[in-house]
C-alpha positions as a Markdown table, in Angstrom:
| # | Residue | x | y | z |
|---|---|---|---|---|
| 1 | Met | 23.8 | -30.6 | -56.4 |
| 2 | Thr | 23.0 | -26.9 | -56.7 |
| 3 | Ser | 21.2 | -26.9 | -60.1 |
| 4 | Thr | 17.7 | -25.6 | -60.1 |
| 5 | His | 14.6 | -26.0 | -62.2 |
| 6 | Arg | 11.1 | -24.6 | -62.1 |
| 7 | Gly | 8.3 | -26.4 | -60.3 |
| 8 | Ser | 4.9 | -27.1 | -61.9 |
| 9 | Ile | 2.3 | -24.3 | -61.8 |
| 10 | Ser | -0.4 | -26.5 | -63.4 |
| 11 | Asp | -2.5 | -26.5 | -60.2 |
| 12 | Val | -4.2 | -23.1 | -60.0 |
| 13 | Arg | -7.1 | -22.6 | -57.7 |
| 14 | Val | -9.3 | -19.5 | -57.3 |
| 15 | Asp | -10.0 | -17.9 | -54.0 |
| 16 | Leu | -13.5 | -16.7 | -54.6 |
| 17 | Ala | -13.7 | -14.7 | -51.4 |
| 18 | Gly | -10.6 | -12.7 | -52.2 |
| 19 | Gly | -10.9 | -12.8 | -56.0 |
| 20 | Arg | -7.3 | -13.9 | -56.3 |
| 21 | Leu | -5.4 | -16.9 | -57.5 |
| 22 | Asn | -3.6 | -18.7 | -54.7 |
| 23 | Arg | 0.1 | -19.6 | -55.0 |
| 24 | Asp | 0.8 | -21.3 | -51.7 |
| 25 | Asp | 1.9 | -25.0 | -51.8 |
| 26 | Gly | 3.2 | -24.4 | -55.3 |
| 27 | Val | 0.2 | -22.7 | -56.8 |
| 28 | Met | 0.7 | -19.3 | -58.4 |
| 29 | Arg | -1.4 | -16.2 | -57.5 |
| 30 | Asn | -1.4 | -12.8 | -59.3 |
| 31 | Cys | 1.4 | -14.2 | -61.4 |
| 32 | Cys | 3.0 | -10.9 | -62.5 |
| 33 | Arg | 6.7 | -11.7 | -62.1 |
| 34 | Arg | 8.7 | -14.6 | -60.9 |
| 35 | Gly | 12.4 | -14.8 | -60.0 |
| 36 | Ala | 14.0 | -18.2 | -60.6 |
| 37 | Ala | 17.3 | -17.3 | -58.9 |
| 38 | Val | 18.1 | -18.1 | -55.3 |
| 39 | Val | 19.1 | -14.8 | -53.7 |
| 40 | Ile | 20.7 | -14.1 | -50.4 |
| 41 | Gly | 19.2 | -11.2 | -48.6 |
| 42 | Val | 20.5 | -9.0 | -45.8 |
| 43 | Leu | 18.9 | -9.2 | -42.4 |
| 44 | Ala | 18.6 | -6.2 | -40.1 |
| 45 | Ala | 17.3 | -6.7 | -36.6 |
| 46 | Ala | 14.2 | -4.5 | -36.3 |
| 47 | Leu | 11.7 | -4.2 | -33.6 |
| 48 | Ala | 9.4 | -1.8 | -35.5 |
| 49 | Ala | 5.7 | -1.0 | -35.7 |
| 50 | Cys | 3.9 | -1.4 | -39.0 |
| 51 | Ser | 4.6 | 0.8 | -41.9 |
| 52 | Ser | 2.3 | 1.4 | -44.9 |
| 53 | Gly | 5.2 | 2.2 | -47.3 |
| 54 | Gln | 6.5 | -0.2 | -49.9 |
| 55 | Gly | 10.2 | -0.9 | -49.5 |
| 56 | Pro | 12.4 | -1.1 | -52.6 |
| 57 | Ser | 12.3 | -4.3 | -54.6 |
| 58 | Pro | 14.9 | -6.9 | -54.0 |
| 59 | Thr | 17.9 | -6.6 | -56.3 |
| 60 | Gly | 17.5 | -8.9 | -59.2 |
| 61 | Ser | 13.9 | -9.9 | -58.5 |
| 62 | Gly | 12.2 | -11.3 | -61.5 |
| 63 | Ser | 15.4 | -11.4 | -63.5 |
| 64 | Gly | 15.7 | -15.2 | -63.7 |
| 65 | Gly | 19.4 | -14.5 | -63.9 |
| 66 | Pro | 22.3 | -15.5 | -61.6 |
| 67 | Pro | 22.1 | -15.1 | -57.8 |
| 68 | Ala | 22.0 | -11.5 | -56.6 |
| 69 | Thr | 22.3 | -9.7 | -53.3 |
| 70 | Ser | 20.3 | -7.0 | -51.7 |
| 71 | Asp | 22.9 | -5.2 | -49.8 |
| 72 | Ala | 24.1 | -1.7 | -50.7 |
| 73 | Ser | 27.5 | -2.8 | -52.0 |
| 74 | Ser | 26.0 | -5.6 | -54.2 |
| 75 | Glu | 28.9 | -7.8 | -53.0 |
| 76 | Pro | 28.0 | -11.5 | -52.7 |
| 77 | Pro | 28.0 | -12.9 | -49.1 |
| 78 | Glu | 31.3 | -14.5 | -48.1 |
| 79 | Glu | 31.4 | -18.1 | -49.1 |
| 80 | Pro | 31.7 | -20.7 | -46.3 |
| 81 | Ala | 35.3 | -21.7 | -45.6 |
| 82 | Glu | 36.4 | -24.7 | -47.6 |
| 83 | Thr | 37.2 | -26.7 | -44.5 |
| 84 | Asp | 36.3 | -25.9 | -40.9 |
| 85 | Pro | 35.4 | -29.1 | -39.3 |
| 86 | Thr | 35.8 | -27.8 | -35.7 |
| 87 | Pro | 32.6 | -26.8 | -34.0 |
| 88 | Ser | 32.5 | -23.8 | -31.7 |
| 89 | Gly | 32.6 | -24.9 | -28.1 |
| 90 | Glu | 30.1 | -22.2 | -27.2 |
| 91 | Thr | 27.5 | -22.6 | -29.9 |
| 92 | Gly | 27.8 | -26.1 | -31.2 |
| 93 | Leu | 27.7 | -25.1 | -34.8 |
| 94 | Val | 30.1 | -26.3 | -37.5 |
| 95 | Val | 30.8 | -25.0 | -41.0 |
| 96 | Val | 30.3 | -27.7 | -43.6 |
| 97 | Pro | 30.3 | -26.3 | -47.2 |
| 98 | Asp | 28.7 | -29.3 | -48.8 |
| 99 | Val | 27.0 | -32.5 | -47.7 |
| 100 | Glu | 26.2 | -35.9 | -49.1 |
| 101 | Val | 22.9 | -37.6 | -48.4 |
| 102 | Glu | 21.5 | -41.1 | -48.4 |
| 103 | Val | 17.7 | -41.5 | -48.6 |
| 104 | Ala | 15.7 | -44.5 | -47.5 |
| 105 | Asp | 12.0 | -45.2 | -47.0 |
| 106 | Val | 10.7 | -45.5 | -43.5 |
| 107 | Ala | 7.0 | -45.9 | -44.0 |
| 108 | Thr | 4.7 | -45.6 | -47.1 |
| 109 | Gly | 1.0 | -45.3 | -47.8 |
| 110 | Leu | 0.3 | -42.1 | -45.8 |
| 111 | Asp | -2.6 | -39.9 | -46.9 |
| 112 | Ala | -1.8 | -36.2 | -47.1 |
| 113 | Pro | 0.5 | -36.2 | -44.1 |
| 114 | Trp | 1.2 | -32.7 | -42.6 |
| 115 | Gly | 2.7 | -32.6 | -39.1 |
| 116 | Leu | 5.6 | -34.7 | -37.7 |
| 117 | Ala | 6.9 | -35.0 | -34.1 |
| 118 | Gly | 8.9 | -37.4 | -32.0 |
| 119 | Leu | 7.3 | -39.3 | -29.1 |
| 120 | Pro | 9.2 | -40.2 | -25.9 |
| 121 | Asp | 9.4 | -43.9 | -26.8 |
| 122 | Gly | 11.2 | -43.2 | -30.0 |
| 123 | Thr | 8.2 | -43.5 | -32.4 |
| 124 | Leu | 7.0 | -40.7 | -34.5 |
| 125 | Leu | 3.6 | -39.0 | -34.5 |
| 126 | Val | 2.2 | -37.9 | -37.9 |
| 127 | Ser | -1.0 | -35.9 | -38.6 |
| 128 | Leu | -3.1 | -36.6 | -41.7 |
| 129 | Arg | -4.6 | -33.3 | -42.9 |
| 130 | Asp | -7.6 | -34.5 | -44.8 |
| 131 | Glu | -8.3 | -37.7 | -42.9 |
| 132 | Arg | -8.4 | -35.6 | -39.7 |
| 133 | Gly | -6.4 | -38.3 | -37.8 |
| 134 | Leu | -3.1 | -39.1 | -36.2 |
| 135 | Val | -0.9 | -42.2 | -36.8 |
| 136 | Val | 2.1 | -43.5 | -34.9 |
| 137 | Val | 5.0 | -44.7 | -37.0 |
| 138 | Asp | 7.7 | -47.0 | -35.7 |
| 139 | Pro | 10.9 | -45.8 | -37.5 |
| 140 | Asp | 12.6 | -49.2 | -37.0 |
| 141 | Ser | 9.9 | -51.4 | -38.5 |
| 142 | Gly | 7.9 | -48.9 | -40.6 |
| 143 | Glu | 4.7 | -50.1 | -38.9 |
| 144 | Ile | 1.9 | -47.5 | -38.9 |
| 145 | Gln | -0.8 | -47.6 | -36.2 |
| 146 | Asp | -3.9 | -45.4 | -36.1 |
| 147 | Val | -4.5 | -43.3 | -33.0 |
| 148 | Gly | -7.9 | -43.9 | -31.5 |
| 149 | Gly | -9.8 | -42.8 | -28.4 |
| 150 | Pro | -12.1 | -39.9 | -27.6 |
| 151 | Gly | -9.5 | -37.3 | -28.8 |
| 152 | Ala | -9.2 | -39.0 | -32.1 |
| 153 | Asp | -13.0 | -39.1 | -32.4 |
| 154 | Glu | -13.1 | -35.4 | -31.7 |
| 155 | Leu | -10.5 | -34.6 | -34.4 |
| 156 | Arg | -12.4 | -36.7 | -37.0 |
| 157 | Asp | -15.8 | -35.3 | -36.2 |
| 158 | Glu | -15.0 | -31.6 | -35.6 |
| 159 | Thr | -12.1 | -30.8 | -37.9 |
| 160 | Val | -13.0 | -28.9 | -41.0 |
| 161 | Thr | -11.0 | -29.7 | -44.2 |
| 162 | Gly | -10.8 | -27.9 | -47.6 |
| 163 | Gly | -7.9 | -26.3 | -49.5 |
| 164 | Glu | -5.0 | -25.9 | -47.0 |
| 165 | Ser | -7.2 | -26.3 | -43.9 |
| 166 | Gly | -7.6 | -29.4 | -41.8 |
| 167 | Leu | -5.5 | -31.2 | -39.2 |
| 168 | Leu | -2.1 | -29.6 | -39.5 |
| 169 | Gly | 0.7 | -29.3 | -37.0 |
| 170 | Val | 1.6 | -31.6 | -34.1 |
| 171 | Ala | 4.1 | -31.1 | -31.2 |
| 172 | Val | 4.9 | -33.1 | -28.1 |
| 173 | Gly | 5.8 | -31.5 | -24.8 |
| 174 | Pro | 9.5 | -31.9 | -24.1 |
| 175 | Glu | 10.8 | -34.0 | -21.2 |
| 176 | Gly | 11.2 | -32.1 | -18.0 |
| 177 | Gly | 8.9 | -29.2 | -19.1 |
| 178 | Asp | 5.3 | -28.3 | -18.5 |
| 179 | Gly | 3.1 | -30.7 | -20.5 |
| 180 | Ala | 5.9 | -33.2 | -20.9 |
| 181 | Gly | 4.8 | -36.0 | -23.2 |
| 182 | Glu | 1.5 | -34.4 | -24.0 |
| 183 | Val | 0.3 | -34.0 | -27.6 |
| 184 | Phe | -0.6 | -30.6 | -29.0 |
| 185 | Val | -2.3 | -30.3 | -32.4 |
| 186 | Tyr | -3.3 | -27.3 | -34.7 |
| 187 | Arg | -6.5 | -27.9 | -36.5 |
| 188 | Thr | -9.3 | -26.0 | -38.4 |
| 189 | Ala | -12.6 | -25.9 | -36.6 |
| 190 | Ala | -15.9 | -24.5 | -37.7 |
| 191 | Asp | -15.1 | -21.1 | -36.2 |
| 192 | Gly | -11.4 | -20.8 | -36.9 |
| 193 | Asn | -8.1 | -22.4 | -36.3 |
| 194 | Glu | -7.2 | -23.6 | -32.8 |
| 195 | Val | -4.6 | -25.4 | -30.8 |
| 196 | Leu | -5.7 | -28.4 | -28.7 |
| 197 | Arg | -4.0 | -30.6 | -26.1 |
| 198 | Gly | -4.4 | -34.2 | -25.0 |
| 199 | Thr | -2.6 | -37.2 | -23.5 |
| 200 | Leu | -1.5 | -40.1 | -25.7 |
| 201 | Asp | -1.4 | -43.5 | -23.9 |
| 202 | Gly | 0.0 | -45.9 | -26.4 |
| 203 | Thr | -2.2 | -45.2 | -29.4 |
| 204 | Gly | -5.2 | -43.9 | -27.4 |
| 205 | Leu | -5.7 | -40.1 | -27.3 |
| 206 | Ser | -7.7 | -38.6 | -24.4 |
| 207 | Glu | -10.3 | -36.0 | -24.6 |
| 208 | Leu | -8.9 | -32.7 | -25.9 |
| 209 | Asp | -8.7 | -29.3 | -24.2 |
| 210 | Val | -8.6 | -26.1 | -26.1 |
| 211 | Val | -5.3 | -24.3 | -25.6 |
| 212 | Leu | -5.7 | -21.4 | -28.0 |
| 213 | Asp | -8.5 | -20.4 | -30.3 |
| 214 | Gly | -9.5 | -17.4 | -32.3 |
| 215 | Ile | -6.9 | -17.9 | -35.0 |
| 216 | Pro | -8.2 | -16.8 | -38.4 |
| 217 | Ala | -8.9 | -19.6 | -40.8 |
| 218 | Ala | -9.6 | -19.7 | -44.5 |
| 219 | Gln | -9.3 | -22.1 | -47.4 |
| 220 | Phe | -5.7 | -20.8 | -47.9 |
| 221 | His | -3.0 | -19.4 | -45.6 |
| 222 | Asp | -3.7 | -21.2 | -42.4 |
| 223 | Gly | -0.1 | -21.5 | -41.2 |
| 224 | Gly | -0.3 | -24.5 | -38.8 |
| 225 | Arg | 3.2 | -25.4 | -37.6 |
| 226 | Leu | 3.7 | -26.0 | -33.9 |
| 227 | Ala | 7.1 | -26.4 | -32.1 |
| 228 | Phe | 8.4 | -26.2 | -28.6 |
| 229 | Gly | 11.4 | -23.8 | -28.3 |
| 230 | Pro | 14.5 | -24.4 | -26.2 |
| 231 | Asp | 12.9 | -22.1 | -23.6 |
| 232 | Gly | 10.1 | -24.7 | -23.1 |
| 233 | Phe | 7.3 | -22.5 | -24.5 |
| 234 | Leu | 5.0 | -23.5 | -27.4 |
| 235 | Tyr | 5.4 | -21.5 | -30.6 |
| 236 | Val | 2.5 | -21.3 | -33.1 |
| 237 | Ala | 2.9 | -20.3 | -36.7 |
| 238 | Thr | -0.3 | -18.7 | -38.2 |
| 239 | Gly | -1.2 | -17.5 | -41.7 |
| 240 | Asp | -3.0 | -14.3 | -42.7 |
| 241 | Ala | -6.0 | -16.3 | -43.9 |
| 242 | Thr | -6.1 | -14.1 | -47.0 |
| 243 | Gln | -7.5 | -11.3 | -44.9 |
| 244 | Asp | -6.1 | -7.8 | -45.6 |
| 245 | Gly | -4.5 | -6.1 | -42.7 |
| 246 | Thr | -4.3 | -9.2 | -40.5 |
| 247 | Ser | -0.5 | -9.6 | -40.5 |
| 248 | Gln | 0.1 | -6.0 | -39.4 |
| 249 | Asp | -2.7 | -5.9 | -36.8 |
| 250 | Pro | -1.2 | -6.6 | -33.4 |
| 251 | Gly | -4.6 | -7.5 | -32.0 |
| 252 | Ser | -5.1 | -10.3 | -34.5 |
| 253 | Leu | -3.6 | -13.8 | -34.1 |
| 254 | Gly | -3.3 | -14.1 | -37.9 |
| 255 | Gly | 0.0 | -13.6 | -39.8 |
| 256 | Lys | 2.0 | -14.1 | -36.7 |
| 257 | Ile | 4.4 | -16.3 | -34.7 |
| 258 | Leu | 2.9 | -16.8 | -31.3 |
| 259 | Arg | 4.6 | -17.8 | -28.1 |
| 260 | Ile | 2.4 | -19.3 | -25.4 |
| 261 | Thr | 2.5 | -21.5 | -22.3 |
| 262 | Val | 1.0 | -25.0 | -22.5 |
| 263 | Asp | -2.1 | -23.6 | -21.0 |
| 264 | Gly | -2.5 | -21.0 | -23.8 |
| 265 | Glu | -1.5 | -18.0 | -21.8 |
| 266 | Pro | 1.0 | -15.4 | -23.3 |
| 267 | Ala | 4.5 | -16.5 | -22.4 |
| 268 | Pro | 6.4 | -14.3 | -19.9 |
| 269 | Asp | 8.8 | -11.8 | -21.5 |
| 270 | Asn | 6.9 | -11.6 | -24.8 |
| 271 | Pro | 7.5 | -8.3 | -26.6 |
| 272 | Glu | 4.1 | -6.9 | -25.6 |
| 273 | Pro | 3.1 | -8.0 | -22.1 |
| 274 | Gly | -0.2 | -9.9 | -22.1 |
| 275 | Ser | 0.0 | -10.6 | -25.8 |
| 276 | Pro | 0.9 | -14.0 | -27.3 |
| 277 | Val | 2.5 | -12.3 | -30.4 |
| 278 | Trp | 6.3 | -13.0 | -30.8 |
| 279 | Ser | 6.7 | -11.6 | -34.3 |
| 280 | Leu | 4.3 | -10.1 | -36.9 |
| 281 | Gly | 4.1 | -9.2 | -40.5 |
| 282 | His | 4.0 | -12.7 | -41.8 |
| 283 | Arg | 2.1 | -14.0 | -44.7 |
| 284 | Asn | 2.0 | -17.8 | -44.2 |
| 285 | Val | 4.7 | -19.4 | -42.0 |
| 286 | Gln | 4.7 | -23.2 | -42.0 |
| 287 | Gly | 8.2 | -23.9 | -40.7 |
| 288 | Ile | 9.9 | -23.0 | -37.4 |
| 289 | Ala | 13.1 | -24.3 | -35.9 |
| 290 | Trp | 16.1 | -23.5 | -33.6 |
| 291 | Asp | 19.7 | -24.3 | -34.2 |
| 292 | Pro | 22.0 | -25.3 | -31.3 |
| 293 | Thr | 22.8 | -21.6 | -30.5 |
| 294 | Gly | 19.1 | -21.0 | -29.8 |
| 295 | Arg | 18.8 | -18.9 | -33.0 |
| 296 | Met | 15.2 | -19.1 | -34.2 |
| 297 | Leu | 14.5 | -19.6 | -37.9 |
| 298 | Ala | 11.2 | -19.6 | -39.9 |
| 299 | Ser | 10.3 | -20.5 | -43.5 |
| 300 | Glu | 7.6 | -18.5 | -45.2 |
| 301 | Phe | 5.6 | -18.6 | -48.4 |
| 302 | Gly | 5.8 | -15.5 | -50.7 |
| 303 | Gln | 3.0 | -14.4 | -53.0 |
| 304 | Asn | 4.3 | -13.6 | -56.5 |
| 305 | Thr | 8.0 | -13.4 | -56.2 |
| 306 | Trp | 10.0 | -14.4 | -53.2 |
| 307 | Asp | 9.8 | -17.2 | -50.6 |
| 308 | Glu | 11.8 | -16.5 | -47.5 |
| 309 | Leu | 14.1 | -17.9 | -44.7 |
| 310 | Asn | 14.1 | -15.6 | -41.7 |
| 311 | Val | 15.9 | -15.3 | -38.5 |
| 312 | Val | 13.1 | -14.5 | -36.0 |
| 313 | Glu | 13.7 | -11.8 | -33.5 |
| 314 | Pro | 11.2 | -11.0 | -30.7 |
| 315 | Gly | 9.0 | -8.2 | -31.8 |
| 316 | Gly | 10.3 | -8.3 | -35.3 |
| 317 | Asn | 8.0 | -7.1 | -38.1 |
| 318 | Tyr | 8.7 | -9.1 | -41.3 |
| 319 | Gly | 6.9 | -6.7 | -43.6 |
| 320 | Trp | 3.9 | -8.5 | -45.2 |
| 321 | Pro | 1.9 | -7.2 | -47.1 |
| 322 | Asp | 4.1 | -4.1 | -47.6 |
| 323 | Val | 7.2 | -6.0 | -48.5 |
| 324 | Glu | 7.8 | -9.4 | -50.1 |
| 325 | Gly | 11.4 | -10.6 | -49.9 |
| 326 | Ser | 14.2 | -8.1 | -49.2 |
| 327 | Gly | 14.0 | -4.4 | -49.3 |
| 328 | Gly | 12.1 | -3.4 | -46.2 |
| 329 | Gln | 14.9 | -2.2 | -43.9 |
| 330 | Ala | 14.3 | 1.4 | -44.7 |
| 331 | Asp | 10.8 | 1.1 | -43.5 |
| 332 | Gly | 11.7 | -0.7 | -40.3 |
| 333 | Phe | 11.0 | -4.2 | -41.4 |
| 334 | Val | 13.3 | -7.3 | -41.0 |
| 335 | Asp | 14.8 | -8.6 | -44.2 |
| 336 | Pro | 15.1 | -12.4 | -44.8 |
| 337 | Val | 18.5 | -14.0 | -44.8 |
| 338 | Ala | 17.7 | -16.1 | -47.9 |
| 339 | Ile | 15.0 | -15.8 | -50.6 |
| 340 | Trp | 13.9 | -18.1 | -53.5 |
| 341 | Gly | 11.8 | -17.6 | -56.6 |
| 342 | Thr | 8.4 | -18.9 | -55.7 |
| 343 | Asp | 8.6 | -21.7 | -58.3 |
| 344 | Asp | 11.8 | -23.0 | -56.7 |
| 345 | Ala | 10.7 | -23.5 | -53.1 |
| 346 | Ser | 7.2 | -23.0 | -51.6 |
| 347 | Pro | 8.8 | -23.9 | -48.3 |
| 348 | Ser | 6.7 | -25.7 | -45.7 |
| 349 | Gly | 8.6 | -27.6 | -42.9 |
| 350 | Leu | 11.9 | -26.5 | -41.5 |
| 351 | Ala | 14.6 | -28.2 | -39.4 |
| 352 | Ala | 18.0 | -27.0 | -38.2 |
| 353 | Thr | 21.1 | -29.1 | -37.5 |
| 354 | Arg | 24.6 | -28.1 | -36.4 |
| 355 | Glu | 25.6 | -27.2 | -40.0 |
| 356 | Gly | 22.6 | -25.9 | -41.7 |
| 357 | Ala | 18.9 | -25.2 | -42.1 |
| 358 | Tyr | 16.8 | -27.6 | -44.2 |
| 359 | Leu | 13.5 | -26.6 | -45.9 |
| 360 | Ala | 10.9 | -28.9 | -47.3 |
| 361 | Gly | 9.8 | -27.5 | -50.7 |
| 362 | Leu | 6.3 | -28.1 | -52.0 |
| 363 | Gly | 6.0 | -26.4 | -55.3 |
| 364 | Gly | 9.8 | -26.6 | -55.8 |
| 365 | Glu | 9.7 | -30.4 | -54.9 |
| 366 | Arg | 13.2 | -30.2 | -53.3 |
| 367 | Leu | 14.8 | -30.4 | -49.9 |
| 368 | Trp | 16.8 | -27.2 | -49.6 |
| 369 | Arg | 19.9 | -26.7 | -47.4 |
| 370 | Val | 21.0 | -23.3 | -46.3 |
| 371 | Pro | 24.5 | -23.9 | -44.8 |
| 372 | Phe | 25.7 | -22.0 | -41.8 |
| 373 | Ala | 28.7 | -19.9 | -42.7 |
| 374 | Ser | 29.9 | -19.1 | -39.2 |
| 375 | Pro | 30.5 | -21.3 | -36.2 |
| 376 | Asp | 29.4 | -18.4 | -34.0 |
| 377 | Gly | 25.9 | -18.1 | -35.5 |
| 378 | Gly | 24.6 | -14.6 | -36.2 |
| 379 | Ser | 21.5 | -13.0 | -37.6 |
| 380 | Ser | 22.9 | -11.3 | -40.7 |
| 381 | Ala | 22.8 | -12.8 | -44.2 |
| 382 | Asp | 26.6 | -13.3 | -44.2 |
| 383 | Ala | 26.1 | -15.9 | -41.4 |
| 384 | Phe | 24.5 | -18.1 | -44.0 |
| 385 | Gly | 25.9 | -19.7 | -47.2 |
| 386 | Glu | 24.3 | -20.1 | -50.6 |
| 387 | Pro | 21.2 | -22.4 | -50.6 |
| 388 | Gln | 21.8 | -25.9 | -52.1 |
| 389 | Val | 19.5 | -28.6 | -53.3 |
| 390 | Val | 20.2 | -31.9 | -51.5 |
| 391 | Val | 17.1 | -34.0 | -52.5 |
| 392 | Glu | 14.9 | -33.5 | -55.6 |
| 393 | Asp | 13.4 | -36.8 | -56.6 |
| 394 | Leu | 10.6 | -37.3 | -54.1 |
| 395 | Gly | 8.0 | -34.8 | -55.3 |
| 396 | Arg | 6.4 | -32.4 | -53.0 |
| 397 | Leu | 7.8 | -32.2 | -49.5 |
| 398 | Arg | 5.8 | -31.1 | -46.5 |
| 399 | Ala | 7.7 | -31.6 | -43.2 |
| 400 | Val | 11.3 | -32.2 | -42.0 |
| 401 | Leu | 12.4 | -33.2 | -38.5 |
| 402 | Val | 15.9 | -33.8 | -37.1 |
| 403 | Asp | 16.1 | -37.4 | -36.0 |
| 404 | Pro | 15.9 | -37.1 | -32.2 |
| 405 | Ala | 17.5 | -40.6 | -31.7 |
| 406 | Val | 20.7 | -39.7 | -33.5 |
| 407 | Glu | 23.4 | -37.6 | -31.8 |
| 408 | Gln | 24.8 | -35.1 | -34.3 |
| 409 | Gly | 28.5 | -35.5 | -35.0 |
| 410 | Glu | 31.2 | -33.0 | -34.5 |
| 411 | Asp | 31.8 | -33.1 | -38.2 |
| 412 | Gly | 28.1 | -32.1 | -38.8 |
| 413 | Ser | 26.8 | -35.5 | -39.6 |
| 414 | Ser | 23.1 | -36.1 | -38.7 |
| 415 | Ala | 19.8 | -37.5 | -39.9 |
| 416 | Leu | 16.5 | -36.1 | -40.9 |
| 417 | Tyr | 13.0 | -37.4 | -41.3 |
| 418 | Val | 11.0 | -36.0 | -44.3 |
| 419 | Leu | 7.4 | -36.3 | -45.2 |
| 420 | Thr | 6.3 | -36.2 | -48.8 |
| 421 | Asn | 3.0 | -34.6 | -49.8 |
| 422 | Asn | 2.0 | -35.9 | -53.3 |
| 423 | Thr | -1.5 | -37.0 | -52.2 |
| 424 | Asp | -2.6 | -33.6 | -51.1 |
| 425 | Gly | -4.5 | -32.8 | -54.3 |
| 426 | Arg | -1.7 | -30.8 | -55.9 |
| 427 | Gly | 0.9 | -33.4 | -56.6 |
| 428 | Glu | 1.4 | -36.5 | -58.8 |
| 429 | Pro | 1.3 | -39.5 | -56.5 |
| 430 | Arg | 3.5 | -42.4 | -57.3 |
| 431 | Ser | 3.4 | -45.9 | -55.9 |
| 432 | Gly | 3.8 | -45.9 | -52.1 |
| 433 | Asp | 3.0 | -42.2 | -51.7 |
| 434 | Asp | 2.9 | -40.5 | -49.4 |
| 435 | Arg | 5.9 | -41.6 | -47.5 |
| 436 | Leu | 8.1 | -40.9 | -44.6 |
| 437 | Val | 11.8 | -41.1 | -45.5 |
| 438 | Arg | 15.0 | -40.9 | -43.6 |
| 439 | Val | 17.8 | -38.7 | -44.9 |
| 440 | Ala | 21.3 | -39.4 | -43.6 |
| 441 | Ile | 23.6 | -36.4 | -43.9 |
| 442 | Ser | 27.4 | -36.4 | -43.8 |
| 443 | Pro | 30.1 | -33.9 | -45.0 |
| 444 | Ala | 31.0 | -34.2 | -48.6 |
| 445 | Ser | 34.2 | -36.1 | -49.2 |
């Protein structure tokens, strides 16, 4: 289950504006070195301003050898306990060293799906990047219904597609909060990326209101993931839009994770009053999630060498473009808790259960699991186990969502929905692609 292989790098596109080859979504750029090993980094909480210095390279980067660590002692992180089925009463986490999965199709025939969210009636909302539309999927029957109405017309007529841009993330306001049941979308418009808001009545979408605009857009590195946190605020993951300096510029919305109200105002208690920025120094975050402790996680595309899983701290600076992967602590940056060679992951969507974090790999064409090694949570690398491959026969994977209709078991059992992404122009579509699948998870016997 933990064997690895290299993903295809046959699809290479040229960013004419930047004069570089782009690697996101499984396409290599500036291919000077590649690490095939999965490496566990060390995370240090840091609330630092930007630094122009280059941190030391991660231990073992580019070696293609066995897993390595980036801490000073070079000791591997403590392995999860062989058996610890008892969840913590305070955190709700459970240590499960290995899991078994069962995969089943829910719906097929989706065109370049991107975003995935649960609706109050138990159906699922899916965005179609290139078609610039939304569909509602009934997970019981597999029926797919197109969303219509004035909001759908606006998305179709005013969304700009090309490369990685288009209609991207979706989120639904949580019950009991501001904007409950309302639909939020992240899309590329003629003058940049923006977040819109509307009301869905059945399959009819109302006219849309702009929640947040001015997010840098480009053919590549558009970020795009939306998610409501346990605090009820909307979190927005943006990319650097291949613009030098964007990620470290606190005045730019690019290369950041943003935290806003449903009306688009900076959320209270953000690190910088009056600013929507929650964290900075990101290259291209496409996955954000919270585990039952409230610990926030983010998955991020690297450039040449390392993709990342990060624990996100308010005000944290994650080092891009000065650091890729581990090695930035000396300069005040936050190190990831896990890193992958860029052929092995290209992580987009992210979900967190009671027992682990699950990352949807595009170029790596795998569903990765990073198990939790402590029932008490924690933000250091030793709170996480060694990454594992749990699904690897579906092709490119774009999004992953914890099934909101299934209560997670005390033993860590749960279920996920996963979107494939073989029709996005970079995959090899097979019959029925793209598809929404359900992945049932249980502790390994």
